[in-house]
N, C-alpha and C positions, 0 to 999 in steps of 0.2 A: 571190126567196128560196125560193119554193115549189119551183121546179125544182131548186135546189141541195139542198133537204131531201130530194127524191126521187132523189138521185144522178144528176141530169141536168144537162147543161151549162146554166149560167144564160143563155147567149147564144142558142144554137140550140135547146135543149131536147131534143136527140137523143143527144149523146155522154155519156159518163160523167164524173163529177167525180173519183171516187176510183179508184186502182189497187190499193190495199190497204185496210186497215180505215180508216185516217185519212190516208193519203198521197194528196195531190192530184196528178192527172196533169199532166205537163209541158204538153201541148197537147191540146185537144179532138180526138178522132179524126174528127169530122165537119166542124166549122167552123175548126179549127186555132187557136182562141182560146188565148192563152198563160195558162192557168189556173195553171201552176206558179209564176208570178211572184207570185201572191197569197199573202201571209203572214198568216194568221189569228192565229197565235201563241196568246196566252192568252185571247182572247175566247170561243171555243167552250166551254172548261171552265168559265169564269166563268158564262156564260149557262146552261149545263147544271146547274151546282150551284144557281144561282138558281131555275131551274124546278123541279127536284126538291125543293128545300127548301120552296118554296111549295106543292107538291103534297102532301108527306108530313108536314110539321111540324104543320099544323092538326089532321089526324086523330090524330096522336100525342098532342098536347096534350089533345084531347077524350077519348081513351082513358085517358090518365093521370088525368084528372079524374073520369071516370065509373067506371072499373073498378079503378084502381090496380094494374096488373099487376106482377109481380115483375121485378127487373132482368134476370134471365136471359131473359125474354120478348123484351126489346129486343135482346139479343145474338143470339138465335136467329132472330128475325123481322125486326126493324128494320134491323140492319146489312146483312144480305143483300138486303133490299128496296131500300135506298138504293143499294147497289153495283150491283145488276142494273138498276135503272131509270136510273141515271147512265150505265152502259155502253150501254144500248139507245138513249138519247137523244143521246149524244155525236156520233155520225156525222151524223144529220139536222141537228143544230144547227150542226155545222161546215159542212155543205153550204149551209145557209141563210145562214151568215155569209159564205161565199164568194160567194153570190149577191148579198148586200147590198153587198159590196165591189165587185163588178162594176157594180152599179147606181149606186154613188156615185163610180165612176171611180178607185178606189184600186188601181191596177195595179202597185204597186211600182216 
């Protein structure tokens, strides 16, 4: 999973997992592992939303209880923070999911 999160082939650790932002390569350029057959589908977005929610919701609840900021604060700070953090974590989470699928033998 760690190799996949770092955009490395989960099998050999040298080739790349992605050829675009989220598109998985058909075959590893080094070991020729058929990574393109792995279909992560909805798991990476689910895991990413789960992680970001658990990272940001508790501080938001604390802030609401301690300071009671106005609604516009959440629109100007909260929404972009959620969007940026989700976008930054989506690719490593998808790579880790591909690594987990290889480890479990789920090769489509």
